[in-house]
N, C-alpha and C positions, 0 to 999 in steps of 0.2 A: 551519554545523554542524547536522546532523540527528540526533536521538536518539529511538529507538523505546522504547516501554514497553507493558506490558499482556499480554505473552505468558505462557504457563504450561501446566500439565498439566490437561486437562479430559477429560470423557467424551464419547463420541459423542452428538450431540443437544444439547449445551450451547452456550452463546454466549460470546464474548469480544469485547472492544473494544480494539483496538490504537490507540495514540496515537503521534504523531511530532511532537516539539517542535523547532521551528527556532530557531536563534539566530545571532547574528553579522551578520545582514543581514535585510532585509525580503523575504519570499518571497511577497508578495501578488500579484505578477504572474508567477508561475511555474506551469508545468504540474507536477502532482504525480502520483505513482503509488505503488502497493504492488506489490512483487515478492515472490516466495518461492522458496526453494531446498529442495526435499525431499532427504532423505538419499540421497547417491549420484547425484543428478540435477542438471541444469543449472538456473540461475536462470530463472524464468518470470514474465511479467507477470500480475498478478492483477486489478488495477483501476487506472484512470487517470482523472484529473480535469483538465480544461483550466483555464487561468489565470482565465478569466472565468466558469467554471462552466457554460458552454453545452454542453460535450461531456463525456461519460463513456464509459468502456469497461470491460467485464467479460469475463474469460475465461469460456467456456461453462460450465465446471464449477462456477462460483460464482454464476452468474446466479440471482437470486431469493433467494439466501442471504446475500450480502455486500453492504455498502453503503459507498461511499467518500464522505467529506465533509471539509470544512475550515472552520475559523473564522479568517478572514484577520486579524482584529484581534488574535488570540492567536497567530498564526503557527503554527498547529497543524493537523495532518492526522489524520484518524481512519479506521479500518476497522472497521465493525461486522460481526462474523461470527456468523451464526446457524446452527443446525442443523449443527454441525460434524461432519465425517466423518473417519475415520482417514486418508484420503488428503489431508486438509488439513494433516497434520503436516509442518512445514517451519520453516526460519528465515525470518522475514518482514522485509523491508527496505522502508523508505520512500526515495523518490528524488524529485528535482526538477531542472528545467532552466528557463532563462528563457523566459517565454511569448512573447517576440519571435520565437522560432524555432518557434513552434507551427504544426503542421499536424495534420490528422486522422490522418495516417500517423505523424508523428514521435512523437506521444504514446503510440504502441503499440510503439515500438522501444527496446530497452534501451540502444542506443548513443547515444540522444538525451540521456540523463540523466547529468549530471556532478556531482550532489551526492547523496551516499549516507549513510545511517546505518549503524550497526554491526550492526543486526539484533536481533530478539527471537525467542526460540524458542517455537513452539507445538507441543504434543504432544497428540494426540487419541487416547485409548484407547477400545477397544470394550467 
């Protein structure tokens, strides 16, 4: 079970930190990711983190502004979002899949992820 928190209504230029708490099992050897779904659009990958921390991925639009991290001992994933823009408005989802299936390609593909949270809304106003 994954549960996101930390979303809200902010102004452009502000920062937010999203959290994803995992329960029910240990996710220490899982690839993790944050996806988002803007209004009226498809869900897209924002950032991904490999199970061993050796690989990260960021979509171009968030590079230099967002940072994905986790605390394995707490079974928690984070997304630090800085310099937020209106186009960052979306429902943000955390997701995970067993690291045994990890490849550099698989961690960027939505179909790889089989554990999902319910999402947290982020609204950025200008």
